[in-house]
Each structure stands twice: as structure tokens, then as C-alpha cells.
N, C-alpha and C positions, 0 to 999 in steps of 0.2 A: 494695707488693709487694717483696720481696726482690729485691735485685740480682745474686744469685748470686756475691757475693764469697767467695772461700776464705779462711777465718780459720786462721791459723798458729797452731799450738798455744803454749801458755806455755813460757817457758824455766825449767827447773829448775836453779839453780847451785848447786853445794857450797860451804858456807859457807867452808871450807878455802881454797878457790880466792880468794875475797874478800880473807882475811887475809893470803894471800900477796902481793895486790896491794896491801893497805893498808899494807904494810911501805915501798911506795914512793906516799905519799899525794899528793902534787903531779902526779905522772905518773898516776895512777890517775883522780884527778878531771878531770884535763885530758881525757883519752882519752873519759870518760863524757859529759862536756860537749860535747865535739865531735862524738860518735855522737848525741845528743840535737839538737843543731843541725843535724846532717845530714838527721836524720828531719824537721824542721820546714822545711828548703830543700826536701827531697822533696814535702812536702803542698802547699807554694807553687807548686811546679812541674805538680802534678797539677791544683791550681784553675786555674791559669792556662788550661792545655792544655783545661780543661772548658768553658771560657766562661761559665761561671756568674758571676752577679752578687751571688749570697749565698751564703756558706757558713753551714751551721748545725752548730754544733760542741756535743757532748755530751760528758759521762763521768761515772762514779760520784763520790760525794764524796771529796774530797781526791784526785782523779786530776789535779789541777793544769790542769783545762780553762780557767780563766780566764786564767793567765799565759801558756799555750800559745797562747789566741786572740789575745793580743797579740803574742806571739813570730812566729805566722802572719802576721799583719797587718802587722809589722815587716817580714818578709822579703817579703811583696806589695810593699810600699814600697820596698824596696830594688831591687826589679827593675823599678821604674818603673811598678806599679799601684797608684794611690791606693787606700788602704783605712783603714777605721775599725771599732773594736769597739762591738758594741750589747749589752749585759747582758738578757737576758730577766727578768731581777729587777725592771728598770724597768716591766714591766708588770703586776707584782702589783695585783691589786684592793685595796681598803680592808679590813682584818682581818675586818671584820664581814660582809664579803661573800664570804668563803672557805667552800667547802664544810664540813662538820662530820665528825668521826670519831663512831663509835658513843656513845661517851663525853661528848659535846657539844665536845670540844676543835676548835680550827681544824686542817683538815687542809693544811699546810703543803706536802705533797709532791704534791698533786693538780695535774693540767694545768688544773683548772677554777678554781684560786686565781688565774691568769693572765687577763688581758684579751685573748682569743684573736681577736675581730674587731679589735681595734687593733693586735694584732701583724701580723694580714694585711694591714691597710691601711697601716701602715708598712714592711712589706717589698715591698708593691706598689708604694708611691712609689719606694722605693730602687731598684727595677728599672726603673720607668719614667721617672725624673727623676733618679735619683742623689743625692737628699736627702728626708730626712722628719723631722718632728718625734716626738720619743719623750717618755712620761710622765716626771716625776721623781719618785721614791718616797723616803720618809723611812724607813729601817728601823727608826730608835727607836720612832717613833709607830706604824708598820707603816701609814701612810697616804699617799696620795698629795698632793703638794705642788703649789700653783698654779703655771700655767706649765709650759713644755715645754724639752726640750733639743733642740738641732739636730743633725741627723747629716749630714753631707755625703761622698759618696765619687765625685761625678762620674760617670766613666764605668769608675769602678774596681769594688772589690769590699767588702761590707759582710760583717765576721764577727760572726755572730750566736750568743753562748754561753749556755749554761743546761743545767739538767737535762732538760727537755723539748724540746731542740732537734730531736730526732729522729723528735717526735710527727707524724705526717702530718697531725694536723688543723691544725699551725701553718702549713703550706705549702699547704694544699688549694685548687686553682685557680689557683695562680702558673703562669707560662708555663713550658712544658718546655723543659728543659735550663737554667732560671734559676736551680736551686739544687743545691749540691753539699754532701753530709754526711760529717761527719767524726765518729769516735767517738774520743776520747781517752781511754788506759786503760793501765794496767800490765800488763806483758806477762812480767814476772820474778818467779819464785818462788825460794825458798831451801830448800837442804837441808843436813842435817847426817847425815853417815854413811849418805846415801842415802835418808834419811826427810824429808820434807818438813816443815820447822819453820816456816817463814815465809810463808804465801800472800800473794797480793796484797792480800787485805782485810785482813790483818794491819798490813801495811805502811802502808797509807791510814789505818788507826785510830792507827798510832804518829804520822803526818805530822798527822793532824787534832788530835790530843789536845796536840801542840807547838804548833801553830798556835792552837787555842783558848784555851789558857793564856795565850800571850803577847799576842795580841792582840783577843780577845773577853772577856777576863775569865773564863773559864770554868774550873772546877775540873777536875783530870782524871776524877774521880767522876761530873761532870755529862755529859762526852763519853761515857763508857763507859756511862751509863743511857741515852743516846739513840740509842746505836750500832744496837740490835736495830730500833728504827723506822726509822732510816737505811738500812741494808740490805733492809727490808722495800721501803721506797719505791724502792730502786734497781731491785729486782726486778720491781717492779710498773709502774714507770714509766720506765726507763731500760734496762735490759737487754733487756726485751722487744722494743725497736726497734734493737737493735745490728744486726740483720740488716740493716737498710734503709741502712745506712751504705756511701759510696762508698770509704771509707779508713779504715784503723785506723791511730791515730797513737800509737805506744808512748810512754808518759811513766814510763818506768822510768830510774832510774839505778843501777848496780850498787854505787857506792860508798855510797848512802843508809843501807844499814841500819847501816852502821859509823858513821856521822855521827849518825844518830837514837839509836843504843843509849845514849849517856851523857846525852842530852836527856831520854828518857824514862825512864832509870833516876832522874833527878834529881825526877821528880814523883811515884816511887812513895811516898814518905812523906807525900804529900798524900792519900792514900786511907787512911783509918783501917782498922785490922785488923778492925774490926768490921762495915766496909762489905760490902754483897752483892756489890760490885765488885771487893773484894780479891784473891780469888782469880784473877778474870780479869788484873788489873794485874800480879799477882805471874808469871803464867804468860808475859805479854808480854816481861816483863823479864828474866825467864830465858832465854827463846829469844834475845833480842836481845844479851844479855850473851854469848853465842857468838861475836859479830862483835867484831873489834879496834877499839876507839874511834879516831875520826877526827874530829879538831878542825875545827869549823866554820870557822876562819880559812884553810883550805884551798879553801873553797867561794867561787866566784866572785860578786862583789856583785850581777851581773846574772843569777845561775842561776835557773832555774824553781823549784829548791827554796827560794830565799830566801821564797817564798809562805808557807812553813811554819816555816822555821827563823828568820826574821828576818836 
């Protein structure tokens, strides 16, 4: 059942203002980083006040949920509350046991690709005893590994992150008040001359494209080709449960379009002109080109954005 939380509309920020701020990049970046840190601290305060033993944290692709989960756990530990992060990815079944799409391919976005009874056992154990053994998953082979990983939080809080974290099936039957739900998502979009040119979904696409190329060996063309399925999965499996959240944690950084612009532009030549995705890539690059470039050297080493830009 929805908790009645009132969602604040997304902010629409004129790119001209960002470009003025980018003229003083060090101050601009510092301000945005401090603002994000304050949001994480507020989330930690809300979790402590709730008395919950488990935080279920989700968000759409490239919303920064993984790093944000670790930042939240770090903020809890800094306040004296023992905390650890649990990834729902560890609970994937072996690939041959995934649900199938109509064309026979594994449905990686389905909640039934996860071992839901195993998740419930682990969360119940964390709430009752402060510890649990969770599966170890090999993503290269898409198979579970023999043995388990131990998670200990004592009397503290486990931060559980994954795209299905707000699905009620994953917390069914857990003690009332033991779970606090967080939705991590971008809340800032960008306009030019009053017209929206960079919605949050495009900012996330830029994040993912840069990350996939640097860390996963995926070409920009592959990322673009997958994006429609990713967005479909978000609409069906993530955003539908957004009203269940107790807190919306904004993971936007006003300076990031300026930071992403040159990184995405550097990838445009890797999408052939004859590619069916060339038009989408050109459009994204043209809109990011409206931003004053900002050197990644100004981004702190511990910034959440380092999850994407390296």
C-alpha cells in the first residue's frame, strides 16, 4: 500500500545558469557535492529515527543506487550505527532458471530471476540475529558459486540495494516497522531557452554509456541498443513501486552535464554513421554540447559520480 508520501516535482534548470556556474568549476563542484552529502545525511537521520533494521534501496539504471547505498551505510556507521550493504544481485538464480522473454532470451529484468525465498530468509535473519549468509554469484558465468558470504550488522542496519528492492514480495511477512524504503533517483532536468533538452533519462543514459565503455567493455552502440529494454524494465519493475518509498533520495549533481559532455562526445566516433543508433547518439551529443565542458579533475575521488566516470 502506498504510504502517502508527496513527491516533489523535478527541477528544470536552465543550461545558461549551469554554464555561468561552470566558470568557477571548483566552487561549483564543491557546492554540488556538499548538497548531495547533505541529502545522504538526511536519509541516515530518517533511517535512524524509523528504528528499521533493513533499508531497501532502489532506483533506475545509472541512478547511482549502488554507491549511494554505500554512502548511506557509511553515514550510518559514522553516527555510531553498525551497517553493511547487501546487493540483491547476489541472489540471482543460475541463468538457466531465469524466466524467459517471448523470443526465448533470459529475462534479466524480472523479479523472478531472483531467489525470493532466499532473500526473505536472509532479511529475516538480519532482523532477528544481526547476521546472515548470502549467496555468492559469478556474473561472468551467470551461475552461483559454492559457498556463501557472511553479512554482520549486529544491532545495526543492513542497506539492501537492487532494482527490485521496493517490490513488496521481497519483504512480505517481515516484522512491521523493520523495513525502511528508499528510492534513489535524479530530480534535476535541464532546459535551453525554456525548452527541456536533457531529461533525467538522458542524463542517466550518458552516465551509463560512459561507465559501460570504461568498465564493462561495452561499445556505445551496445548501450544504446539495450536502452529501450532497460527503460521498459524500469517502468514495469521499478517505477511502479516508487509510491511505496518512505524517502526519495535525489542523486542529481548540477555540474554533471558539463562533466559528461566531453566524455560522451569522445565516444561519438565509435558509433558508425550507418548504425541505427547514430541519430540518437548525435542528438545526445548535440544537446550536451550546449554545456560548458568541465574537467573531471575537479571531481573528488570519492564522488558518487566516480561510479560512472572512473
